N, CA and C atoms as an extended XYZ file, in Angstrom:
429
Properties=species:S:1:pos:R:3:atomname:S:1:resname:S:1:resid:I:1 pbc="F F F"
N         1.025       -1.388        0.425 N   MET     1
C         0.096       -0.249       -0.156 CA  MET     1
C         0.997        1.421        0.046 C   MET     1
N         0.438        2.503       -1.196 N   LYS     2
C         1.174        3.379       -0.935 CA  LYS     2
C         0.957        4.264        0.422 C   LYS     2
N         1.841        4.767        0.945 N   LYS     3
C         2.118        5.711        1.784 CA  LYS     3
C         1.114        7.022        1.372 C   LYS     3
N         0.122        7.509        2.434 N   ARG     4
C        -0.417        8.764        2.138 CA  ARG     4
C         0.443        9.663        3.017 C   ARG     4
N         0.696       11.041        2.140 N   LYS     5
C         1.193       12.042        2.741 CA  LYS     5
C         0.383       12.773        3.511 C   LYS     5
N         0.900       12.642        4.722 N   ILE     6
C         0.020       14.398        5.646 CA  ILE     6
C         1.300       15.320        5.923 C   ILE     6
N         0.481       16.652        5.347 N   THR     7
C         1.166       17.595        6.300 CA  THR     7
C         0.508       17.936        7.060 C   THR     7
N         1.758       18.557        8.297 N   VAL     8
C         1.866       18.909        9.376 CA  VAL     8
C         2.180       19.965        9.893 C   VAL     8
N         1.270       20.907       10.664 N   ILE     9
C         1.942       22.535       10.366 CA  ILE     9
C         2.483       22.360       12.101 C   ILE     9
N         4.027       23.406       11.965 N   ILE    10
C         4.718       23.141       13.514 CA  ILE    10
C         4.670       24.396       13.801 C   ILE    10
N         3.841       24.964       14.820 N   GLU    11
C         4.073       26.557       15.133 CA  GLU    11
C         4.179       26.480       16.758 C   GLU    11
N         5.123       27.766       16.782 N   ALA    12
C         5.569       27.920       18.024 CA  ALA    12
C         4.698       28.745       18.614 C   ALA    12
N         4.513       28.842       20.308 N   SER    13
C         3.884       29.518       21.201 CA  SER    13
C         4.539       29.995       22.305 C   SER    13
N         4.070       31.146       23.258 N   SER    14
C         4.948       31.375       24.416 CA  SER    14
C         5.322       30.567       25.198 C   SER    14
N         4.659       29.163       25.121 N   THR    15
C         5.488       28.240       25.836 CA  THR    15
C         6.020       27.132       25.213 C   THR    15
N         6.208       26.415       23.913 N   GLY    16
C         6.712       25.619       23.585 CA  GLY    16
C         5.868       25.441       22.032 C   GLY    16
N         5.650       24.485       21.880 N   PHE    17
C         5.301       24.088       20.089 CA  PHE    17
C         4.156       23.186       19.735 C   PHE    17
N         2.990       23.577       18.934 N   GLY    18
C         2.107       22.709       18.296 CA  GLY    18
C         2.181       22.046       16.958 C   GLY    18
N         1.403       21.415       17.223 N   ALA    19
C         1.535       20.488       15.496 CA  ALA    19
C         0.001       19.860       15.540 C   ALA    19
N         0.151       20.098       14.023 N   TYR    20
C        -1.900       20.002       13.677 CA  TYR    20
C        -1.786       19.957       12.200 C   TYR    20
N        -2.958       19.228       11.755 N   THR    21
C        -2.832       18.947       10.417 CA  THR    21
C        -3.682       20.041        9.487 C   THR    21
N        -3.478       19.868        8.585 N   GLU    22
C        -3.978       21.459        7.311 CA  GLU    22
C        -4.828       20.354        6.288 C   GLU    22
N        -4.723       18.983        7.001 N   ASP    23
C        -5.279       18.138        5.519 CA  ASP    23
C        -6.980       17.702        5.761 C   ASP    23
N        -7.441       16.971        4.769 N   ASP    24
C        -8.637       16.300        5.117 CA  ASP    24
C        -8.050       15.132        5.783 C   ASP    24
N        -8.305       15.395        7.658 N   PHE    25
C        -7.417       14.167        8.492 CA  PHE    25
C        -8.088       14.158        9.720 C   PHE    25
N        -8.629       13.173       10.777 N   PRO    26
C        -8.916       13.775       12.190 CA  PRO    26
C        -8.186       14.574       12.531 C   PRO    26
N        -9.184       15.616       13.562 N   CYS    27
C        -8.473       16.613       14.994 CA  CYS    27
C        -7.647       15.839       15.537 C   CYS    27
N        -6.201       15.461       15.090 N   ILE    28
C        -5.186       15.169       16.068 CA  ILE    28
C        -4.186       16.372       16.172 C   ILE    28
N        -3.639       16.030       17.608 N   THR    29
C        -2.740       17.392       17.463 CA  THR    29
C        -1.444       16.839       18.575 C   THR    29
N        -0.391       17.751       18.566 N   GLY    30
C         0.489       17.403       19.603 CA  GLY    30
C         1.157       18.978       20.149 C   GLY    30
N         1.717       18.179       21.569 N   TYR    31
C         2.357       19.361       21.884 CA  TYR    31
C         3.335       19.356       22.524 C   TYR    31
N         4.457       20.040       22.868 N   ALA    32
C         5.761       19.731       23.217 CA  ALA    32
C         6.853       21.303       23.479 C   ALA    32
N         7.697       21.091       24.317 N   ASN    33
C         8.633       22.362       24.400 CA  ASN    33
C         9.689       21.915       23.244 C   ASN    33
N         9.845       21.221       22.641 N   THR    34
C        11.204       21.371       21.528 CA  THR    34
C        10.142       20.996       20.046 C   THR    34
N        10.472       21.016       19.063 N   VAL    35
C        10.418       20.740       17.642 CA  VAL    35
C        10.235       19.063       17.860 C   VAL    35
N        11.116       18.235       18.053 N   PRO    36
C        11.243       17.056       17.686 CA  PRO    36
C        10.362       16.274       18.560 C   PRO    36
N        10.328       17.150       20.094 N   LYS    37
C         9.087       16.305       20.895 CA  LYS    37
C         7.587       16.152       20.552 C   LYS    37
N         7.369       17.651       19.455 N   VAL    38
C         6.206       17.670       19.364 CA  VAL    38
C         5.934       16.833       18.401 C   VAL    38
N         7.011       16.306       17.244 N   LYS    39
C         6.773       15.779       16.149 CA  LYS    39
C         6.035       14.360       16.842 C   LYS    39
N         7.379       13.871       17.903 N   THR    40
C         6.762       11.981       18.346 CA  THR    40
C         5.943       12.576       18.895 C   THR    40
N         5.073       13.287       20.002 N   ASP    41
C         4.022       13.806       20.453 CA  ASP    41
C         2.907       13.528       19.370 C   ASP    41
N         3.045       14.335       18.403 N   PHE    42
C         1.998       14.046       17.098 CA  PHE    42
C         1.742       12.854       17.084 C   PHE    42
N         3.349       11.839       16.562 N   GLN    43
C         2.997       10.906       16.040 CA  GLN    43
C         2.250        9.691       16.829 C   GLN    43
N         2.786        9.911       18.327 N   GLU    44
C         2.328        9.112       19.359 CA  GLU    44
C         0.706        9.235       19.439 C   GLU    44
N        -0.034       10.269       19.127 N   ALA    45
C        -1.342       10.498       19.181 CA  ALA    45
C        -1.810        9.670       17.428 C   ALA    45
N        -1.186       10.125       16.821 N   ILE    46
C        -1.837        8.905       15.369 CA  ILE    46
C        -1.705        7.983       15.632 C   ILE    46
N        -0.838        7.131       16.363 N   LYS    47
C        -1.338        5.686       17.090 CA  LYS    47
C        -2.170        5.250       17.682 C   LYS    47
N        -2.035        6.125       18.642 N   GLY    48
C        -3.490        6.356       19.503 CA  GLY    48
C        -4.581        5.985       18.858 C   GLY    48
N        -4.558        6.905       17.891 N   TYR    49
C        -5.710        6.754       17.519 CA  TYR    49
C        -6.352        5.741       16.013 C   TYR    49
N        -5.597        5.473       15.834 N   LEU    50
C        -5.228        3.868       15.034 CA  LEU    50
C        -5.763        2.990       16.135 C   LEU    50
N        -5.080        2.547       17.361 N   GLU    51
C        -5.375        1.680       18.361 CA  GLU    51
C        -6.912        1.862       18.620 C   GLU    51
N        -7.234        2.959       18.775 N   MET    52
C        -8.543        3.057       19.187 CA  MET    52
C        -9.467        2.755       18.023 C   MET    52
N        -9.091        2.990       16.990 N   ASP    53
C       -10.159        2.692       15.599 CA  ASP    53
C       -10.213        0.908       15.399 C   ASP    53
N        -8.749        0.683       15.684 N   GLN    54
C        -8.604       -1.171       15.282 CA  GLN    54
C        -9.909       -1.905       16.692 C   GLN    54
N        -9.395       -1.146       18.219 N   GLU    55
C       -10.106       -1.630       19.652 CA  GLU    55
C       -11.853       -1.433       18.772 C   GLU    55
N       -12.358       -0.411       18.281 N   GLU    56
C       -13.565       -0.047       17.905 CA  GLU    56
C       -13.967       -0.789       16.767 C   GLU    56
N       -13.263       -1.310       16.065 N   GLY    57
C       -13.212       -2.504       14.470 CA  GLY    57
C       -13.810       -0.771       13.666 C   GLY    57
N       -13.223       -0.094       13.557 N   ILE    58
C       -13.634        1.214       12.544 CA  ILE    58
C       -12.129        1.265       11.847 C   ILE    58
N       -12.475        1.745       10.408 N   ASN    59
C       -10.953        1.650        9.246 CA  ASN    59
C       -11.422        2.943        8.774 C   ASN    59
N       -10.916        4.293        9.552 N   ASP    60
C       -10.790        5.552        8.833 CA  ASP    60
C       -10.523        5.332        7.581 C   ASP    60
N       -10.669        5.705        6.722 N   PRO    61
C        -9.748        5.332        5.295 CA  PRO    61
C        -9.236        6.791        5.263 C   PRO    61
N        -8.965        7.591        6.288 N   ARG    62
C        -8.204        8.667        6.358 CA  ARG    62
C        -6.645        8.465        6.648 C   ARG    62
N        -6.652        7.397        7.440 N   LEU    63
C        -5.541        6.896        8.001 CA  LEU    63
C        -4.769        6.015        7.576 C   LEU    63
N        -5.341        5.386        6.271 N   ASN    64
C        -4.546        4.638        5.550 CA  ASN    64
C        -3.731        3.582        5.995 C   ASN    64
N        -4.394        2.720        7.255 N   ASN    65
C        -4.373        1.983        7.556 CA  ASN    65
C        -2.695        1.867        8.376 C   ASN    65
N        -2.666        2.767        8.834 N   GLY    66
C        -1.474        3.466        9.518 CA  GLY    66
C        -0.169        3.970        8.138 C   GLY    66
N        -0.057        3.744        6.963 N   GLU    67
C         0.972        3.933        5.980 CA  GLU    67
C         0.493        5.326        5.866 C   GLU    67
N         1.274        6.219        6.612 N   LEU    68
C         1.561        7.849        6.733 CA  LEU    68
C         2.783        7.851        6.566 C   LEU    68
N         2.591        9.237        5.803 N   GLU    69
C         4.166        9.560        5.676 CA  GLU    69
C         3.757       11.351        6.112 C   GLU    69
N         4.929       11.433        6.673 N   PHE    70
C         4.971       13.469        7.508 CA  PHE    70
C         5.539       14.096        6.509 C   PHE    70
N         4.976       15.303        6.161 N   VAL    71
C         5.590       16.558        5.649 CA  VAL    71
C         5.438       17.402        6.843 C   VAL    71
N         6.008       17.618        7.203 N   TYR    72
C         6.482       19.431        8.028 CA  TYR    72
C         6.654       20.754        7.529 C   TYR    72
N         5.406       21.141        7.669 N   LYS    73
C         5.645       22.842        7.290 CA  LYS    73
C         5.616       23.708        8.906 C   LYS    73
N         6.155       24.765        8.628 N   TYR    74
C         6.895       25.611       10.125 CA  TYR    74
C         6.478       26.962        9.833 C   TYR    74
N         6.018       27.646       10.672 N   ASP    75
C         6.279       28.852       10.748 CA  ASP    75
C         7.564       29.427       11.196 C   ASP    75
N         7.129       30.818       11.124 N   LEU    76
C         8.635       31.246       10.858 CA  LEU    76
C         9.628       31.093       12.500 C   LEU    76
N         8.800       31.805       13.355 N   GLU    77
C         8.954       31.027       14.534 CA  GLU    77
C         9.829       29.977       14.726 C   GLU    77
N         9.058       28.999       14.400 N   SER    78
C         9.602       27.473       14.424 CA  SER    78
C        10.703       27.267       14.075 C   SER    78
N        10.741       27.570       12.770 N   ILE    79
C        11.917       27.225       11.477 CA  ILE    79
C        13.148       27.649       12.370 C   ILE    79
N        13.027       28.557       12.967 N   PHE    80
C        14.564       29.029       13.504 CA  PHE    80
C        14.581       28.582       15.025 C   PHE    80
N        13.890       28.231       15.687 N   ALA    81
C        13.881       27.900       16.922 CA  ALA    81
C        14.408       26.658       16.416 C   ALA    81
N        13.427       25.724       15.737 N   HIS    82
C        14.004       24.186       15.515 CA  HIS    82
C        15.723       24.600       14.979 C   HIS    82
N        15.470       25.267       14.029 N   PHE    83
C        17.506       25.023       13.247 CA  PHE    83
C        18.156       25.983       13.683 C   PHE    83
N        18.501       26.147       15.276 N   GLY    84
C        18.884       27.613       16.264 CA  GLY    84
C        20.084       27.289       15.663 C   GLY    84
N        20.630       26.649       14.959 N   MET    85
C        22.224       26.659       14.614 CA  MET    85
C        22.833       28.034       13.455 C   MET    85
N        21.217       28.413       12.656 N   LEU    86
C        21.514       29.411       11.999 CA  LEU    86
C        21.719       30.817       12.574 C   LEU    86
N        22.505       31.681       12.093 N   GLU    87
C        22.751       32.798       12.902 CA  GLU    87
C        21.730       33.645       12.122 C   GLU    87
N        21.274       34.204       12.878 N   ILE    88
C        19.938       34.839       12.015 CA  ILE    88
C        20.524       36.033       11.236 C   ILE    88
N        21.296       36.822       11.963 N   THR    89
C        21.756       37.987       11.423 CA  THR    89
C        22.657       37.912       10.216 C   THR    89
N        23.450       36.877        9.978 N   ALA    90
C        24.267       36.051        8.625 CA  ALA    90
C        23.381       35.907        7.721 C   ALA    90
N        22.246       35.172        8.150 N   PHE    91
C        21.328       34.389        6.958 CA  PHE    91
C        20.788       35.863        6.327 C   PHE    91
N        20.072       36.912        7.057 N   ALA    92
C        19.224       37.537        6.816 CA  ALA    92
C        20.546       38.321        5.465 C   ALA    92
N        21.340       38.298        5.823 N   ARG    93
C        22.258       39.056        4.793 CA  ARG    93
C        22.476       38.391        3.507 C   ARG    93
N        22.696       36.826        3.815 N   ARG    94
C        22.734       36.210        2.887 CA  ARG    94
C        21.348       36.229        1.769 C   ARG    94
N        20.192       36.616        2.561 N   VAL    95
C        19.057       36.188        1.231 CA  VAL    95
C        18.911       37.787        1.463 C   VAL    95
N        19.305       38.556        1.563 N   GLY    96
C        19.323       40.665        0.785 CA  GLY    96
C        18.017       40.863        1.963 C   GLY    96
N        18.115       40.152        2.958 N   MET    97
C        16.978       41.176        3.911 CA  MET    97
C        17.254       41.919        5.135 C   MET    97
N        16.327       42.723        5.665 N   ASN    98
C        17.013       43.670        6.445 CA  ASN    98
C        17.232       42.767        7.849 C   ASN    98
N        18.376       42.980        8.227 N   GLU    99
C        18.583       41.964        9.767 CA  GLU    99
C        17.944       42.266       10.871 C   GLU    99
N        17.307       43.596       11.328 N   SER   100
C        16.263       44.205       12.729 CA  SER   100
C        14.943       43.356       11.988 C   SER   100
N        14.742       43.460       10.850 N   LEU   101
C        13.157       42.832       10.478 CA  LEU   101
C        13.467       41.463       10.698 C   LEU   101
N        14.614       40.585        9.893 N   MET   102
C        14.487       39.243       10.347 CA  MET   102
C        14.423       38.988       11.331 C   MET   102
N        15.055       39.788       12.510 N   ARG   103
C        14.787       39.181       13.981 CA  ARG   103
C        13.447       38.956       14.506 C   ARG   103
N        12.953       40.556       14.473 N   GLN   104
C        11.461       40.699       14.697 CA  GLN   104
C        10.726       39.099       13.871 C   GLN   104
N        11.340       39.159       12.766 N   TYR   105
C        10.009       37.711       12.536 CA  TYR   105
C        10.710       36.420       13.300 C   TYR   105
N        11.628       36.386       13.835 N   LYS   106
C        12.409       35.073       14.359 CA  LYS   106
C        12.118       35.377       15.908 C   LYS   106
N        11.372       36.418       16.237 N   ALA   107
C        11.050       36.895       17.680 CA  ALA   107
C         9.171       36.276       17.350 C   ALA   107
N         8.631       36.738       16.307 N   GLY   108
C         7.456       36.687       16.160 CA  GLY   108
C         6.784       37.906       16.569 C   GLY   108
N         7.552       39.108       16.555 N   LEU   109
C         7.195       40.316       16.651 CA  LEU   109
C         6.339       41.206       15.411 C   LEU   109
N         6.783       40.637       14.429 N   ALA   110
C         6.717       40.919       12.858 CA  ALA   110
C         6.037       39.606       12.013 C   ALA   110
N         5.010       40.089       11.025 N   LYS   111
C         4.653       38.781       10.427 CA  LYS   111
C         5.436       39.018        9.416 C   LYS   111
N         5.734       38.289        8.776 N   ALA   112
C         5.923       38.100        7.146 CA  ALA   112
C         5.179       38.183        5.786 C   ALA   112
N         4.919       39.277        4.940 N   SER   113
C         4.777       38.765        3.799 CA  SER   113
C         4.523       37.384        3.237 C   SER   113
N         3.972       37.269        2.294 N   ASP   114
C         4.053       35.969        1.259 CA  ASP   114
C         5.242       35.970        0.468 C   ASP   114
N         5.884       37.135        0.086 N   LYS   115
C         7.038       37.256       -0.573 CA  LYS   115
C         8.128       37.175        0.270 C   LYS   115
N         8.124       37.920        1.527 N   GLN   116
C         9.236       37.540        2.337 CA  GLN   116
C         9.490       36.185        2.644 C   GLN   116
N         8.249       35.105        2.910 N   LYS   117
C         8.369       34.122        3.525 CA  LYS   117
C         9.058       33.055        1.827 C   LYS   117
N         8.597       33.442        1.051 N   LYS   118
C         9.165       32.886       -0.281 CA  LYS   118
C        10.732       32.881       -0.096 C   LYS   118
N        11.238       34.557        0.173 N   LYS   119
C        12.301       34.313       -0.112 CA  LYS   119
C        13.094       33.844        1.096 C   LYS   119
N        12.705       33.939        2.068 N   ILE   120
C        13.429       32.848        3.166 CA  ILE   120
C        13.461       31.803        3.167 C   ILE   120
N        12.328       31.020        2.531 N   GLU   121
C        12.203       29.392        2.706 CA  GLU   121
C        13.288       29.193        1.028 C   GLU   121
N        13.374       30.135       -0.204 N   ASP   122
C        14.247       29.779       -1.294 CA  ASP   122
C        15.480       30.000       -0.127 C   ASP   122
N        15.985       30.974        0.490 N   GLY   123
C        17.397       31.038        0.993 CA  GLY   123
C        17.777       29.405        1.959 C   GLY   123
N        16.606       28.979        2.451 N   LEU   124
C        16.547       27.692        3.282 CA  LEU   124
C        17.226       26.776        2.122 C   LEU   124
N        16.471       26.308        1.264 N   ARG   125
C        16.586       25.536        0.360 CA  ARG   125
C        17.972       25.803       -0.404 C   ARG   125
N        18.374       26.796       -0.955 N   GLU   126
C        19.732       26.962       -1.014 CA  GLU   126
C        20.928       27.146       -0.396 C   GLU   126
N        20.933       27.064        0.628 N   LEU   127
C        21.857       26.743        1.618 CA  LEU   127
C        21.557       25.208        2.091 C   LEU   127
N        20.455       24.666        1.818 N   GLY   128
C        20.456       23.012        2.329 CA  GLY   128
C        21.595       22.513        1.094 C   GLY   128
N        21.217       23.045       -0.271 N   ARG   129
C        21.851       22.479       -1.279 CA  ARG   129
C        23.139       22.611       -1.109 C   ARG   129
N        23.957       23.453       -1.194 N   GLU   130
C        25.117       23.561       -0.741 CA  GLU   130
C        25.840       23.065        0.492 C   GLU   130
N        25.316       22.945        1.280 N   LEU   131
C        25.530       22.062        2.508 CA  LEU   131
C        25.791       20.773        2.314 C   LEU   131
N        24.540       20.096        1.128 N   GLN   132
C        24.441       18.724        0.609 CA  GLN   132
C        26.125       18.705       -0.255 C   GLN   132
N        26.054       19.587       -1.090 N   SER   133
C        27.227       19.520       -1.580 CA  SER   133
C        28.782       19.520       -1.572 C   SER   133
N        29.166       20.032       -0.019 N   ALA   134
C        30.012       20.229        0.818 CA  ALA   134
C        30.825       18.890        0.949 C   ALA   134
N        31.832       19.162        1.175 N   ARG   135
C        32.803       17.725        1.196 CA  ARG   135
C        34.397       18.482        2.043 C   ARG   135
N        34.671       17.611        2.813 N   LEU   136
C        35.543       18.030        3.698 CA  LEU   136
C        36.668       17.275        2.848 C   LEU   136
N        38.261       17.624        3.177 N   VAL   137
C        39.393       17.723        2.873 CA  VAL   137
C        40.131       16.980        3.935 C   VAL   137
N        40.592       15.598        3.724 N   TYR   138
C        41.054       14.917        4.965 CA  TYR   138
C        43.062       14.903        4.424 C   TYR   138
N        43.607       15.502        4.807 N   LYS   139
C        44.983       15.906        4.987 CA  LYS   139
C        45.691       14.640        5.685 C   LYS   139
N        46.708       14.538        5.118 N   LYS   140
C        47.559       13.265        5.984 CA  LYS   140
C        48.068       14.055        6.436 C   LYS   140
N        48.652       13.352        7.894 N   LYS   141
C        49.335       14.487        8.999 CA  LYS   141
C        50.687       14.468        8.590 C   LYS   141
N        51.617       15.243        8.523 N   LYS   142
C        53.254       15.830        8.529 CA  LYS   142
C        53.865       14.631        9.567 C   LYS   142
N        55.038       13.952        8.887 N   LYS   143
C        55.515       13.199        9.429 CA  LYS   143
C        56.977       14.079       10.227 C   LYS   143
């Protein structure tokens, strides 16, 4: 059976991170204080929902018998919190954005337009491609 792709939205709050689906899917959510933990919490909630369906003899076709693949989307606060190793000022320069404004996006003090979000997303993807193609040189020690 082919896996069904489920889009999961990760959003930051003042106390942690929430996860929910944007697809035609049962109302399942997750919550935790870090992004990896919220993903785990969300997936455990799905497992619990599947187990409940099995116990009750229900086969919700939206759950695809548990054959699911999760695609995660992040709000700006969450993406920068999750990938905290990104130095926000340097990243802003890299994508040609105002550094102060980028820090405001990161802190949730300003909302980015769709155009700005696209610019940030394109910058993240380009950085990812560069990192994937990077290779280290291993030098032999001198005798």
